[in-house]
C-alpha angles and dihedrals in degrees: 000000000000120000113245110260124231124229119287113259125200098214100178130086107189090173097036094250128110116264093212105283121064114211121198113296095021116144096018111126116247115260113215115219129172095252097024091236120113111201097186121117113223119226091239100049110169113239113266095012110154105166138006132198118193126192093330120176133169128209125182122191089343094308118117108226099169123041119218107293135179128185144148127221119211130192114263096020135106120220116195123201113210130181146110122288108286094031092114102254095136091039091055091049091050090050090048090053093047092244091118126030118232117242091220137003132040138278116202130187108202109244112244092014105066137012128186093250089059093064118093120189144184107193101124137018108293123237112259141188114239094214096051123085123227091261091048090053090053091048090049092053092048092049091048089060096045096250120156114278122248137104099239098081090053092048090047091060092051090044090055087063092042087248106114088126088072092067095095096039125101120235094251090056094061127102119231092264092047090049089055090053090048092052092049091049091051090051093048096042094077130063115259140166091206130035118197116194131179112205093325090178091071111133093354120127122225094271094051092045086055090050090051091051090052091052093048093049089053091054091047092051088052089057103260120133126230129205112187140171111211143161093194113107093195093054092046091050091050102051113009119117093169131018121206114199110208121199126204109268116254 
């Protein structure tokens, strides 16, 4: 059964003026800090708030690649970023992860609610070991996070995508679609309070997109948050609580 979707929220302000709906943090001037991260807890912290972005932009070599954007991420909710190519979806995810610094605005992880190590992401091909099989990679990830030993949880992830046969394969033996399943399983194999995914539906057929939606709903029901850029209407319909429409920066 699909999760009920929240209302669609235009989170960007290319011109600096409201587009009709004012999400949390809108209209507050950007505060410049050396690392662009504000660690302070506000006295009126909304329940379940994990992360907040306020008036963030990104400019590279004089070219604006992310229009001014504000959003809040809450535990147990899925926020979907939607927009045409060039609208800044991947850029926003990279800023959220701390991989790219915003040019203006602030990014704040709520103290006591979210730490960097509690964020798992699948936004680029993961690093792999050429001499480890797919199953051994998953076991390595689980062991790294102190999870109980045993092969079954790793196989269960693969089985969810109807891909248990990949367990004994090496990464360089996988097709592009199989590599995507492998990357998703690696991201889901570890504990996380926040999952960040960039077009996770790439190279997945309808059945495997449905399997991904089931796995994400399970994480959401357990209290994790998901932030995801996607072009797949069926995936959006299945898991989105809030949809952020991004427009290409002017």
